[in-house]
PDB file with one MODEL, atoms N, CA, C and O in Angstrom:
MODEL        1
ATOM      1  N   UNK A   1      11.988   4.262 -11.521  1.00  0.00           N
ATOM      2  CA  UNK A   1      10.818   3.037 -10.596  1.00  0.00           C
ATOM      3  C   UNK A   1      10.953   3.964  -8.953  1.00  0.00           C
ATOM      4  O   UNK A   1      11.916   4.514  -8.419  1.00  0.00           O
ATOM      5  N   UNK A   2       9.583   3.811  -8.552  1.00  0.00           N
ATOM      6  CA  UNK A   2       9.339   4.786  -7.373  1.00  0.00           C
ATOM      7  C   UNK A   2       9.857   3.428  -5.725  1.00  0.00           C
ATOM      8  O   UNK A   2       9.805   2.220  -5.493  1.00  0.00           O
ATOM      9  N   UNK A   3      10.204   4.430  -5.186  1.00  0.00           N
ATOM     10  CA  UNK A   3      10.235   3.446  -3.956  1.00  0.00           C
ATOM     11  C   UNK A   3       9.419   3.187  -2.753  1.00  0.00           C
ATOM     12  O   UNK A   3       8.298   3.694  -2.793  1.00  0.00           O
ATOM     13  N   UNK A   4       9.665   2.640  -1.887  1.00  0.00           N
ATOM     14  CA  UNK A   4       8.405   2.423  -0.852  1.00  0.00           C
ATOM     15  C   UNK A   4       7.543   3.281  -0.289  1.00  0.00           C
ATOM     16  O   UNK A   4       6.320   3.256  -0.146  1.00  0.00           O
ATOM     17  N   UNK A   5       8.791   4.418   0.153  1.00  0.00           N
ATOM     18  CA  UNK A   5       8.226   5.363   0.621  1.00  0.00           C
ATOM     19  C   UNK A   5       7.413   6.706  -0.042  1.00  0.00           C
ATOM     20  O   UNK A   5       6.887   7.635   0.572  1.00  0.00           O
ATOM     21  N   UNK A   6       7.504   6.454  -1.683  1.00  0.00           N
ATOM     22  CA  UNK A   6       6.565   7.397  -2.637  1.00  0.00           C
ATOM     23  C   UNK A   6       5.518   6.320  -2.736  1.00  0.00           C
ATOM     24  O   UNK A   6       4.376   6.739  -2.549  1.00  0.00           O
ATOM     25  N   UNK A   7       5.640   4.942  -3.004  1.00  0.00           N
ATOM     26  CA  UNK A   7       4.302   4.064  -3.150  1.00  0.00           C
ATOM     27  C   UNK A   7       3.028   4.468  -2.122  1.00  0.00           C
ATOM     28  O   UNK A   7       1.865   4.693  -2.456  1.00  0.00           O
ATOM     29  N   UNK A   8       3.618   4.491  -0.750  1.00  0.00           N
ATOM     30  CA  UNK A   8       2.915   4.815   0.497  1.00  0.00           C
ATOM     31  C   UNK A   8       2.447   6.174   0.204  1.00  0.00           C
ATOM     32  O   UNK A   8       1.250   6.333  -0.034  1.00  0.00           O
ATOM     33  N   UNK A   9       3.116   7.005   0.197  1.00  0.00           N
ATOM     34  CA  UNK A   9       3.331   8.333   0.165  1.00  0.00           C
ATOM     35  C   UNK A   9       1.574   8.837  -0.795  1.00  0.00           C
ATOM     36  O   UNK A   9       0.528   9.417  -0.503  1.00  0.00           O
ATOM     37  N   UNK A  10       2.121   8.235  -1.872  1.00  0.00           N
ATOM     38  CA  UNK A  10       1.276   8.384  -3.018  1.00  0.00           C
ATOM     39  C   UNK A  10      -0.521   8.014  -2.708  1.00  0.00           C
ATOM     40  O   UNK A  10      -1.471   8.764  -2.933  1.00  0.00           O
ATOM     41  N   UNK A  11      -0.543   6.729  -2.178  1.00  0.00           N
ATOM     42  CA  UNK A  11      -1.589   6.123  -1.710  1.00  0.00           C
ATOM     43  C   UNK A  11      -2.164   6.757  -0.397  1.00  0.00           C
ATOM     44  O   UNK A  11      -3.360   7.038  -0.325  1.00  0.00           O
ATOM     45  N   UNK A  12      -1.339   6.968   0.593  1.00  0.00           N
ATOM     46  CA  UNK A  12      -2.158   8.393   1.135  1.00  0.00           C
ATOM     47  C   UNK A  12      -2.555   9.638   1.082  1.00  0.00           C
ATOM     48  O   UNK A  12      -3.238  10.191   1.944  1.00  0.00           O
ATOM     49  N   UNK A  13      -2.091  10.193  -0.058  1.00  0.00           N
ATOM     50  CA  UNK A  13      -2.264  11.500  -0.880  1.00  0.00           C
ATOM     51  C   UNK A  13      -3.729  11.269  -1.521  1.00  0.00           C
ATOM     52  O   UNK A  13      -4.643  12.089  -1.430  1.00  0.00           O
ATOM     53  N   UNK A  14      -3.796  10.222  -2.079  1.00  0.00           N
ATOM     54  CA  UNK A  14      -4.872   9.862  -2.878  1.00  0.00           C
ATOM     55  C   UNK A  14      -6.418   9.733  -1.425  1.00  0.00           C
ATOM     56  O   UNK A  14      -7.452  10.403  -1.414  1.00  0.00           O
ATOM     57  N   UNK A  15      -6.113   8.974  -0.713  1.00  0.00           N
ATOM     58  CA  UNK A  15      -6.901   8.819   0.374  1.00  0.00           C
ATOM     59  C   UNK A  15      -7.413  10.043   0.845  1.00  0.00           C
ATOM     60  O   UNK A  15      -8.584  10.371   0.651  1.00  0.00           O
ATOM     61  N   UNK A  16      -6.545  10.778   1.493  1.00  0.00           N
ATOM     62  CA  UNK A  16      -6.550  11.917   1.956  1.00  0.00           C
ATOM     63  C   UNK A  16      -7.670  13.056   0.868  1.00  0.00           C
ATOM     64  O   UNK A  16      -8.698  13.612   1.255  1.00  0.00           O
ATOM     65  N   UNK A  17      -7.277  13.105  -0.022  1.00  0.00           N
ATOM     66  CA  UNK A  17      -8.080  13.628  -1.327  1.00  0.00           C
ATOM     67  C   UNK A  17      -9.616  13.299  -1.321  1.00  0.00           C
ATOM     68  O   UNK A  17     -10.504  14.140  -1.463  1.00  0.00           O
ATOM     69  N   UNK A  18      -9.804  11.890  -1.129  1.00  0.00           N
ATOM     70  CA  UNK A  18     -10.861  11.087  -1.481  1.00  0.00           C
ATOM     71  C   UNK A  18     -11.951  11.113  -0.296  1.00  0.00           C
ATOM     72  O   UNK A  18     -13.179  11.031  -0.331  1.00  0.00           O
ATOM     73  N   UNK A  19     -11.070  11.254   0.732  1.00  0.00           N
ATOM     74  CA  UNK A  19     -11.950  10.959   2.061  1.00  0.00           C
ATOM     75  C   UNK A  19     -11.956  12.229   2.990  1.00  0.00           C
ATOM     76  O   UNK A  19     -12.457  12.242   4.114  1.00  0.00           O
ATOM     77  N   UNK A  20     -11.157  13.601   2.204  1.00  0.00           N
ATOM     78  CA  UNK A  20     -11.086  14.565   3.333  1.00  0.00           C
ATOM     79  C   UNK A  20     -10.201  14.595   4.488  1.00  0.00           C
ATOM     80  O   UNK A  20     -10.370  15.281   5.496  1.00  0.00           O
ATOM     81  N   UNK A  21      -9.250  13.801   4.255  1.00  0.00           N
ATOM     82  CA  UNK A  21      -8.265  13.731   5.575  1.00  0.00           C
ATOM     83  C   UNK A  21      -8.299  12.525   6.292  1.00  0.00           C
ATOM     84  O   UNK A  21      -7.251  12.088   6.769  1.00  0.00           O
ATOM     85  N   UNK A  22      -9.690  11.744   6.476  1.00  0.00           N
ATOM     86  CA  UNK A  22      -9.635  10.645   6.882  1.00  0.00           C
ATOM     87  C   UNK A  22      -9.048   9.776   6.632  1.00  0.00           C
ATOM     88  O   UNK A  22      -9.585   9.449   5.573  1.00  0.00           O
ATOM     89  N   UNK A  23      -7.828   8.659   6.906  1.00  0.00           N
ATOM     90  CA  UNK A  23      -6.975   7.876   6.746  1.00  0.00           C
ATOM     91  C   UNK A  23      -6.775   6.899   7.866  1.00  0.00           C
ATOM     92  O   UNK A  23      -6.376   7.316   8.953  1.00  0.00           O
ATOM     93  N   UNK A  24      -7.037   5.558   7.664  1.00  0.00           N
ATOM     94  CA  UNK A  24      -6.862   4.594   8.866  1.00  0.00           C
ATOM     95  C   UNK A  24      -5.756   3.647   8.276  1.00  0.00           C
ATOM     96  O   UNK A  24      -5.494   3.650   7.073  1.00  0.00           O
ATOM     97  N   UNK A  25      -5.068   2.772   9.258  1.00  0.00           N
ATOM     98  CA  UNK A  25      -4.354   1.892   8.287  1.00  0.00           C
ATOM     99  C   UNK A  25      -4.992   0.762   7.464  1.00  0.00           C
ATOM    100  O   UNK A  25      -4.426   0.224   6.512  1.00  0.00           O
ATOM    101  N   UNK A  26      -6.212   0.449   7.910  1.00  0.00           N
ATOM    102  CA  UNK A  26      -7.247  -0.744   7.406  1.00  0.00           C
ATOM    103  C   UNK A  26      -7.422  -0.293   5.644  1.00  0.00           C
ATOM    104  O   UNK A  26      -7.107  -0.973   4.667  1.00  0.00           O
ATOM    105  N   UNK A  27      -7.993   0.988   5.681  1.00  0.00           N
ATOM    106  CA  UNK A  27      -7.706   1.880   4.476  1.00  0.00           C
ATOM    107  C   UNK A  27      -6.745   1.969   3.555  1.00  0.00           C
ATOM    108  O   UNK A  27      -6.811   1.709   2.353  1.00  0.00           O
ATOM    109  N   UNK A  28      -5.777   2.384   4.242  1.00  0.00           N
ATOM    110  CA  UNK A  28      -4.557   2.402   3.387  1.00  0.00           C
ATOM    111  C   UNK A  28      -3.796   1.010   2.861  1.00  0.00           C
ATOM    112  O   UNK A  28      -2.968   0.981   1.951  1.00  0.00           O
ATOM    113  N   UNK A  29      -4.169   0.092   3.482  1.00  0.00           N
ATOM    114  CA  UNK A  29      -3.890  -1.257   3.083  1.00  0.00           C
ATOM    115  C   UNK A  29      -4.974  -1.685   2.197  1.00  0.00           C
ATOM    116  O   UNK A  29      -4.732  -2.799   1.733  1.00  0.00           O
ATOM    117  N   UNK A  30      -5.869  -1.285   1.876  1.00  0.00           N
ATOM    118  CA  UNK A  30      -6.889  -1.715   1.154  1.00  0.00           C
ATOM    119  C   UNK A  30      -6.485  -1.336  -0.240  1.00  0.00           C
ATOM    120  O   UNK A  30      -6.385  -2.047  -1.240  1.00  0.00           O
ATOM    121  N   UNK A  31      -6.245   0.129  -0.056  1.00  0.00           N
ATOM    122  CA  UNK A  31      -5.817   1.059  -1.276  1.00  0.00           C
ATOM    123  C   UNK A  31      -4.571   0.209  -1.898  1.00  0.00           C
ATOM    124  O   UNK A  31      -4.530  -0.144  -3.077  1.00  0.00           O
ATOM    125  N   UNK A  32      -3.612  -0.052  -0.981  1.00  0.00           N
ATOM    126  CA  UNK A  32      -2.298  -0.599  -1.690  1.00  0.00           C
ATOM    127  C   UNK A  32      -2.285  -1.937  -2.076  1.00  0.00           C
ATOM    128  O   UNK A  32      -1.243  -2.256  -2.649  1.00  0.00           O
ATOM    129  N   UNK A  33      -3.288  -3.011  -1.917  1.00  0.00           N
ATOM    130  CA  UNK A  33      -3.816  -4.249  -1.926  1.00  0.00           C
ATOM    131  C   UNK A  33      -4.146  -3.820  -3.468  1.00  0.00           C
ATOM    132  O   UNK A  33      -3.533  -4.431  -4.344  1.00  0.00           O
ATOM    133  N   UNK A  34      -5.238  -2.629  -3.921  1.00  0.00           N
ATOM    134  CA  UNK A  34      -5.594  -2.296  -5.175  1.00  0.00           C
ATOM    135  C   UNK A  34      -4.473  -2.191  -6.032  1.00  0.00           C
ATOM    136  O   UNK A  34      -4.607  -2.475  -7.222  1.00  0.00           O
ATOM    137  N   UNK A  35      -3.498  -1.858  -5.626  1.00  0.00           N
ATOM    138  CA  UNK A  35      -2.428  -0.938  -6.398  1.00  0.00           C
ATOM    139  C   UNK A  35      -1.503  -2.353  -6.668  1.00  0.00           C
ATOM    140  O   UNK A  35      -1.063  -2.602  -7.790  1.00  0.00           O
ATOM    141  N   UNK A  36      -1.361  -2.894  -5.955  1.00  0.00           N
ATOM    142  CA  UNK A  36      -0.586  -4.201  -6.127  1.00  0.00           C
ATOM    143  C   UNK A  36      -1.168  -5.452  -7.079  1.00  0.00           C
ATOM    144  O   UNK A  36      -0.413  -6.083  -7.819  1.00  0.00           O
ATOM    145  N   UNK A  37      -2.383  -5.691  -6.986  1.00  0.00           N
ATOM    146  CA  UNK A  37      -3.193  -6.187  -8.046  1.00  0.00           C
ATOM    147  C   UNK A  37      -3.192  -5.432  -9.337  1.00  0.00           C
ATOM    148  O   UNK A  37      -3.401  -6.156 -10.310  1.00  0.00           O
ATOM    149  N   UNK A  38      -3.043  -4.395  -9.550  1.00  0.00           N
ATOM    150  CA  UNK A  38      -3.195  -3.403 -10.460  1.00  0.00           C
ATOM    151  C   UNK A  38      -1.849  -3.766 -11.389  1.00  0.00           C
ATOM    152  O   UNK A  38      -1.881  -4.221 -12.533  1.00  0.00           O
ATOM    153  N   UNK A  39      -0.894  -3.511 -10.756  1.00  0.00           N
ATOM    154  CA  UNK A  39       0.403  -3.950 -11.085  1.00  0.00           C
ATOM    155  C   UNK A  39       0.637  -5.055 -10.950  1.00  0.00           C
ATOM    156  O   UNK A  39       1.397  -5.237 -11.901  1.00  0.00           O
ATOM    157  N   UNK A  40       0.513  -6.393 -10.239  1.00  0.00           N
ATOM    158  CA  UNK A  40       0.784  -7.220 -10.852  1.00  0.00           C
ATOM    159  C   UNK A  40       0.402  -8.198 -12.334  1.00  0.00           C
ATOM    160  O   UNK A  40       0.979  -9.139 -12.879  1.00  0.00           O
ATOM    161  N   UNK A  41      -0.992  -7.353 -12.663  1.00  0.00           N
ATOM    162  CA  UNK A  41      -1.394  -7.830 -14.016  1.00  0.00           C
ATOM    163  C   UNK A  41      -0.826  -6.929 -15.121  1.00  0.00           C
ATOM    164  O   UNK A  41      -1.094  -7.088 -16.312  1.00  0.00           O
ATOM    165  N   UNK A  42       0.013  -5.930 -14.617  1.00  0.00           N
ATOM    166  CA  UNK A  42       0.228  -4.907 -15.902  1.00  0.00           C
ATOM    167  C   UNK A  42       1.556  -5.735 -16.512  1.00  0.00           C
ATOM    168  O   UNK A  42       1.928  -6.878 -16.250  1.00  0.00           O
ATOM    169  N   UNK A  43       2.078  -4.832 -17.336  1.00  0.00           N
ATOM    170  CA  UNK A  43       3.562  -5.316 -17.855  1.00  0.00           C
ATOM    171  C   UNK A  43       4.518  -5.106 -17.388  1.00  0.00           C
ATOM    172  O   UNK A  43       5.581  -5.241 -17.995  1.00  0.00           O
ATOM    173  N   UNK A  44       4.411  -4.631 -15.919  1.00  0.00           N
ATOM    174  CA  UNK A  44       5.569  -3.991 -15.141  1.00  0.00           C
ATOM    175  C   UNK A  44       6.559  -4.815 -14.918  1.00  0.00           C
ATOM    176  O   UNK A  44       6.293  -6.016 -14.966  1.00  0.00           O
ATOM    177  N   UNK A  45       8.039  -4.366 -14.598  1.00  0.00           N
ATOM    178  CA  UNK A  45       9.098  -5.395 -14.378  1.00  0.00           C
ATOM    179  C   UNK A  45       8.745  -6.362 -13.175  1.00  0.00           C
ATOM    180  O   UNK A  45       7.873  -6.149 -12.333  1.00  0.00           O
ATOM    181  N   UNK A  46       9.531  -7.400 -13.244  1.00  0.00           N
ATOM    182  CA  UNK A  46       9.306  -7.997 -11.821  1.00  0.00           C
ATOM    183  C   UNK A  46       9.823  -7.509 -10.682  1.00  0.00           C
ATOM    184  O   UNK A  46       9.344  -7.851  -9.601  1.00  0.00           O
ATOM    185  N   UNK A  47      10.868  -6.645 -10.766  1.00  0.00           N
ATOM    186  CA  UNK A  47      11.068  -5.686  -9.658  1.00  0.00           C
ATOM    187  C   UNK A  47      10.166  -4.994  -9.114  1.00  0.00           C
ATOM    188  O   UNK A  47      10.079  -5.013  -7.886  1.00  0.00           O
ATOM    189  N   UNK A  48       9.213  -4.161  -9.947  1.00  0.00           N
ATOM    190  CA  UNK A  48       8.321  -3.771  -9.664  1.00  0.00           C
ATOM    191  C   UNK A  48       7.324  -4.162  -9.117  1.00  0.00           C
ATOM    192  O   UNK A  48       6.655  -3.378  -8.444  1.00  0.00           O
ATOM    193  N   UNK A  49       7.012  -5.312  -9.246  1.00  0.00           N
ATOM    194  CA  UNK A  49       5.698  -6.265  -9.011  1.00  0.00           C
ATOM    195  C   UNK A  49       6.303  -6.375  -7.665  1.00  0.00           C
ATOM    196  O   UNK A  49       5.449  -5.977  -6.874  1.00  0.00           O
ATOM    197  N   UNK A  50       7.326  -6.710  -7.063  1.00  0.00           N
ATOM    198  CA  UNK A  50       8.081  -7.238  -6.007  1.00  0.00           C
ATOM    199  C   UNK A  50       7.752  -5.904  -5.362  1.00  0.00           C
ATOM    200  O   UNK A  50       6.879  -5.970  -4.497  1.00  0.00           O
ATOM    201  N   UNK A  51       8.174  -4.925  -5.560  1.00  0.00           N
ATOM    202  CA  UNK A  51       8.172  -3.676  -4.837  1.00  0.00           C
ATOM    203  C   UNK A  51       6.886  -3.545  -4.203  1.00  0.00           C
ATOM    204  O   UNK A  51       6.819  -3.206  -3.021  1.00  0.00           O
ATOM    205  N   UNK A  52       5.741  -3.814  -4.972  1.00  0.00           N
ATOM    206  CA  UNK A  52       4.444  -3.287  -4.724  1.00  0.00           C
ATOM    207  C   UNK A  52       4.250  -4.539  -3.509  1.00  0.00           C
ATOM    208  O   UNK A  52       4.107  -4.261  -2.318  1.00  0.00           O
ATOM    209  N   UNK A  53       4.272  -5.781  -3.979  1.00  0.00           N
ATOM    210  CA  UNK A  53       3.913  -6.624  -2.888  1.00  0.00           C
ATOM    211  C   UNK A  53       4.793  -6.471  -1.571  1.00  0.00           C
ATOM    212  O   UNK A  53       4.262  -6.597  -0.468  1.00  0.00           O
ATOM    213  N   UNK A  54       5.961  -6.234  -1.690  1.00  0.00           N
ATOM    214  CA  UNK A  54       6.634  -5.456  -0.244  1.00  0.00           C
ATOM    215  C   UNK A  54       5.988  -4.411   0.321  1.00  0.00           C
ATOM    216  O   UNK A  54       5.887  -4.377   1.547  1.00  0.00           O
ATOM    217  N   UNK A  55       5.571  -3.624  -0.297  1.00  0.00           N
ATOM    218  CA  UNK A  55       4.704  -2.475   0.380  1.00  0.00           C
ATOM    219  C   UNK A  55       3.347  -3.023   1.070  1.00  0.00           C
ATOM    220  O   UNK A  55       3.023  -2.904   2.251  1.00  0.00           O
ATOM    221  N   UNK A  56       2.819  -3.495   0.289  1.00  0.00           N
ATOM    222  CA  UNK A  56       2.000  -4.337   0.724  1.00  0.00           C
ATOM    223  C   UNK A  56       2.081  -5.222   1.859  1.00  0.00           C
ATOM    224  O   UNK A  56       1.119  -5.243   2.627  1.00  0.00           O
ATOM    225  N   UNK A  57       2.828  -5.771   2.027  1.00  0.00           N
ATOM    226  CA  UNK A  57       3.095  -6.539   3.239  1.00  0.00           C
ATOM    227  C   UNK A  57       3.268  -6.008   4.108  1.00  0.00           C
ATOM    228  O   UNK A  57       2.564  -6.151   5.108  1.00  0.00           O
ATOM    229  N   UNK A  58       4.468  -5.042   4.027  1.00  0.00           N
ATOM    230  CA  UNK A  58       4.571  -4.127   5.158  1.00  0.00           C
ATOM    231  C   UNK A  58       3.764  -3.473   5.833  1.00  0.00           C
ATOM    232  O   UNK A  58       3.742  -3.483   7.064  1.00  0.00           O
ATOM    233  N   UNK A  59       2.909  -2.745   5.015  1.00  0.00           N
ATOM    234  CA  UNK A  59       1.876  -2.138   5.736  1.00  0.00           C
ATOM    235  C   UNK A  59       0.731  -3.024   6.372  1.00  0.00           C
ATOM    236  O   UNK A  59       0.224  -2.536   7.382  1.00  0.00           O
ATOM    237  N   UNK A  60       0.252  -4.216   5.962  1.00  0.00           N
ATOM    238  CA  UNK A  60      -0.794  -5.177   6.918  1.00  0.00           C
ATOM    239  C   UNK A  60       0.105  -6.028   7.370  1.00  0.00           C
ATOM    240  O   UNK A  60      -0.631  -6.817   7.961  1.00  0.00           O
ATOM    241  N   UNK A  61       1.255  -6.454   7.519  1.00  0.00           N
ATOM    242  CA  UNK A  61       2.123  -6.954   8.739  1.00  0.00           C
ATOM    243  C   UNK A  61       2.070  -6.134  10.072  1.00  0.00           C
ATOM    244  O   UNK A  61       1.502  -6.399  11.132  1.00  0.00           O
ATOM    245  N   UNK A  62       2.890  -4.981   9.674  1.00  0.00           N
ATOM    246  CA  UNK A  62       2.517  -3.926  10.716  1.00  0.00           C
ATOM    247  C   UNK A  62       1.323  -3.828  11.363  1.00  0.00           C
ATOM    248  O   UNK A  62       1.313  -3.903  12.592  1.00  0.00           O
ATOM    249  N   UNK A  63       0.042  -3.630  10.585  1.00  0.00           N
ATOM    250  CA  UNK A  63      -1.245  -4.062  11.346  1.00  0.00           C
ATOM    251  C   UNK A  63      -1.348  -4.976  11.961  1.00  0.00           C
ATOM    252  O   UNK A  63      -1.719  -4.820  13.125  1.00  0.00           O
ATOM    253  N   UNK A  64      -1.059  -6.391  11.448  1.00  0.00           N
ATOM    254  CA  UNK A  64      -1.152  -7.745  11.871  1.00  0.00           C
ATOM    255  C   UNK A  64      -0.572  -7.772  13.461  1.00  0.00           C
ATOM    256  O   UNK A  64      -1.197  -8.097  14.470  1.00  0.00           O
ATOM    257  N   UNK A  65       0.617  -7.390  13.365  1.00  0.00           N
ATOM    258  CA  UNK A  65       1.619  -7.418  14.702  1.00  0.00           C
ATOM    259  C   UNK A  65       0.952  -6.594  15.644  1.00  0.00           C
ATOM    260  O   UNK A  65       0.853  -7.036  16.789  1.00  0.00           O
ATOM    261  N   UNK A  66       0.475  -5.481  15.383  1.00  0.00           N
ATOM    262  CA  UNK A  66      -0.141  -4.560  16.173  1.00  0.00           C
ATOM    263  C   UNK A  66      -1.530  -5.085  16.828  1.00  0.00           C
ATOM    264  O   UNK A  66      -1.916  -4.707  17.934  1.00  0.00           O
ATOM    265  N   UNK A  67      -2.169  -5.917  16.082  1.00  0.00           N
ATOM    266  CA  UNK A  67      -3.178  -6.699  16.395  1.00  0.00           C
ATOM    267  C   UNK A  67      -3.206  -7.489  17.644  1.00  0.00           C
ATOM    268  O   UNK A  67      -3.822  -7.386  18.705  1.00  0.00           O
ATOM    269  N   UNK A  68      -2.102  -8.531  17.036  1.00  0.00           N
ATOM    270  CA  UNK A  68      -1.882  -9.529  18.049  1.00  0.00           C
ATOM    271  C   UNK A  68      -0.992  -8.849  19.379  1.00  0.00           C
ATOM    272  O   UNK A  68      -0.688  -9.643  20.269  1.00  0.00           O
ATOM    273  N   UNK A  69      -0.574  -7.427  19.533  1.00  0.00           N
ATOM    274  CA  UNK A  69      -0.168  -7.143  21.256  1.00  0.00           C
ATOM    275  C   UNK A  69      -1.488  -6.676  21.764  1.00  0.00           C
ATOM    276  O   UNK A  69      -1.581  -6.539  22.984  1.00  0.00           O
ATOM    277  N   UNK A  70      -2.428  -6.435  21.091  1.00  0.00           N
ATOM    278  CA  UNK A  70      -3.623  -5.953  21.634  1.00  0.00           C
ATOM    279  C   UNK A  70      -4.349  -7.058  22.723  1.00  0.00           C
ATOM    280  O   UNK A  70      -5.408  -6.771  23.281  1.00  0.00           O
TER     281      UNK A  70
ENDMDL
END
């Protein structure tokens, strides 16, 4: 099973390849949300589903706290 860094790294790599190197936090959060939805509807283990959920929350919560600080 992947860890948090591998999941985020894979999403960033996919976005870089698709967008020619232009990646922002909002785009990354959207991609991770898509991955979370995909995994939640799959036959993945509960632990893997929770891992993808925590990764999605990690990226979006950090984004939300940054917006509150502005």
